[in-house]
N, C-alpha and C positions, 0 to 999 in steps of 0.2 A: 504494500500500500504506500502511496506517495505521502511524504511528510515535509513540513516546512519548519525551519528554525528562523524565527523573526526576532532580530535584535532590537534593542531600545532605540538605536540610532537609525533604524529603517532598513538595514541590510537584511536580505532574505537569502537563505540557503535551502536548496531543495535536495531531498534524498529519499531513501526508502526506510520505512519504519518496520519495527518488529516488536512483538509483545503486545501489551494492552494498547487500545486505540482510543485516545481521548485528548482533549486540549489540556495543556499544562503550562502554568506560569512558574518559572523556576530561576533561581540564581545559579550561575555556573561557577564552580570553584575548581582549582587545579591542584593536583597532588603529584609531587615529584619524588615520592618514596621509591626506593629501588627494591624494596621487599614489603611484604605485608598487604598485598592487594586485597586479599579476602577480608582482612580486618577493616580496611578502608571502606569497602563496599557494604559491610554490615555494621559500621559504626553509627550509633543513633545520633551523634552530633552532626552528621551530614543530612539529617531528615529534612526534606523539602528542598534540597539542593541537587543539582546535577554535577556529578564528579567527572572531571576530565583527567584521565590518567596520562601522565607524561613521564618521560625518562630523561634525567639530566645527561647531557653530553659534555664530557670534560674538554 
């Protein structure tokens, strides 16, 4: 199913969705941890946020 990410500044990114289908308003946060991905995805402190997993490059 088609999906859109619409940013506050008006930029629109289109892609394909998976999982539940509904409208969501969310804050995006970045995580640069090199380990502990499962802990990040299940951490209740991230509730209501969309976590972008990144990897630091030295």
